[in-house]
DRENROTI-732671 format. One record per residue (C-alpha): residue in one letter; x, y, z. Coordinates in steps of 0.001 Angstrom, whole numbers, plus 500000, padded with zeros to 6 digits. Example, Ala and Ser with C-alpha at 12.3 -4.5 7.8 and 13.67 -1.06 7.14 Angstrom:
# residues 2
A512300495500507800/S513670498940507140/
//
This chain:
# residues 207
X719133964449573456/X719306964699577252/X715857966306577398/X714376963507575270/X715944960873577524/X714594962524580680/X711114962770579185/X711269959136578092/X712198958044581605/X709534960292583152/X706801958816580954/X707553955326582267/X708463956133585875/X706226959027586960/X702756957548586188/X703152954335588260/X704805956311591047/X701972958855590900/X699396956063591012/X701113954558594061/X701246957869595960/X697655958853595100/X696360955401596031/X698231955507599351/X696885958979600200/X693337957944599312/X693432954600601099/X694805956004604351/X692487958988604597/X689001959548605917/X686450960375603237/X683525962736603532/X681051963068600643/X678521965892600517/X676033966027597662/X672759967789596970/X671305964735595246/X672306961395593744/X673820961595590282/X671785960075587447/X672931956825585878/X673140958663582545/X676327960579581579/X677248963869583229/X680001966428582796/X682030966766585988/X683699970165586317/X686407970788588910/X689182973287589450/X692632972383588135/X694272972737591547/X691932970122593064/X692561967437590453/X694952965096592261/X692523962981594295/X689659962752591813/X690475959468590027/X690296957107593054/X687209958910594347/X685419958539591022/X686300954847590755/X684832954217594221/X681864956573593968/X680364955997590534/X678418952755590086/X679495952506586453/X682886954221586351/X683206955075582678/X684898958447582361/X687349960377580254/X689098963520581407/X690028966335579048/X693791966761579381/X696113969252577699/X698391968194574841/X701475969390576730/X704011966979578220/X702535967220581720/X699268966134580105/X701027962989578880/X701978962145582462/X698444962777583746/X696869960726580938/X699120957754581658/X698387957965585376/X694638958055584697/X695010954981582502/X696429953026585440/X693274953941587365/X691231952622584438/X690076956046583244/X690469957477579774/X691548960862578479/X690733963259575670/X693643965410574589/X693201969110574021/X692617972365575900/X691649975997575470/X695201976770574356/X695817973805572030/X693486971338570322/X690387972840571923/X687926972239569078/X689073968638568687/X688690968032572431/X685237969608572413/X684013967431569544/X685523964277571036/X683988965098574411/X680518965411572884/X681048962135571028/X682093960267574176/X679156961673576160/X676853960191573534/X678800956922573861/X677886956789577554/X681006958214579179/X681123960842581881/X683477963652580935/X685731965405583439/X686936968922582677/X688890971618584512/X687248974861583367/X690192976967584565/X692858974709583022/X695419974149581748/X696999977533582456/X694348979646584198/X693270982210585200/X692672980341588446/X689024979699589370/X687634981364586256/X685227979339584119/X686151979188580425/X683604978709577630/X684459975074576800/X682476973344579535/X679380975404578719/X679577974817574974/X680037971074575486/X677097970837577885/X674801972801575600/X675765970996572388/X675450967557573993/X672431968542576160/X674159966975579165/X674039968409582734/X677126969677584560/X678058968705588118/X680464971000589964/X682887969059592162/X684999970575594931/X687779968621596605/X689393969598599889/X691596968139602611/X691813968864606321/X695604969069606005/X697496969621602792/X700472971116601019/X699842973863598477/X702267974282595583/X703368977742594468/X701911977167591016/X699306979286589204/X696534976897590346/X697877976498593936/X697827972748593385/X696689970894596494/X698389967739597791/X696654966232600855/X698818965120603733/X698713961437604756/X695896960452607122/X693962963686606577/X690221963915605845/X689277964279602181/X686026966108601501/X684170965852598185/X681233968196597541/X679055967716594477/X676409970111593218/X673154968902591789/X673237968315587992/X672883971723586317/X670990972132583055/X672666974884581021/X670793974436577746/X668466977453578105/X671146979892579294/X673495982121577355/X677189981250577633/X677790984128580042/X674764983226582184/X675904979613582349/X679439980602583338/X678088982801586129/X675904979942587367/X678849977528587434/X681051980078589219/X678301980578591800/X678014976822592378/X681767976442592765/X681812979273595327/X678776977946597189/X680401974518597545/X683808975801598627/X685512973664601263/
//
């Protein structure tokens, strides 16, 4: 009973508090954007590491001309908190991950890409291994015939949690750096070749 009450309170208190903190950190920071080329107006899949997720929503809302996106989020309770926080930023979510509801998330992601949404995915989430690309992002890109953009997020000063993903929280008034790869066409590659290409792009764009 106590656990249910705490979760109930968290669902209503944590998302608006998270939105407030993220918005404050983003507003009072310097922003640096590095990209190989402009993104197309058509949908893309944006892949980023799980530990660099925190400051993506406000960046996307300010960067993309038509900010229609849904992020694939796990079906665990922490996913509920993330999904509700994203909703406050005006972004949607698709529930599922490699450990639970993966096929459903994959099919819904393909459907929403065809509906004109960008899809955000953490290829090493929700539980790792850290910085290792799982199959899901490749399968989605190849089935939907949609390019993948690798996004790295860094901060000049930050705290790093002692979690599996070494989750990064930028310090106030730091410089946020966003590096985007060119859109990558994976359709003619094997799954393993595509995963190696994505890993290479993530490493090349490290901050």
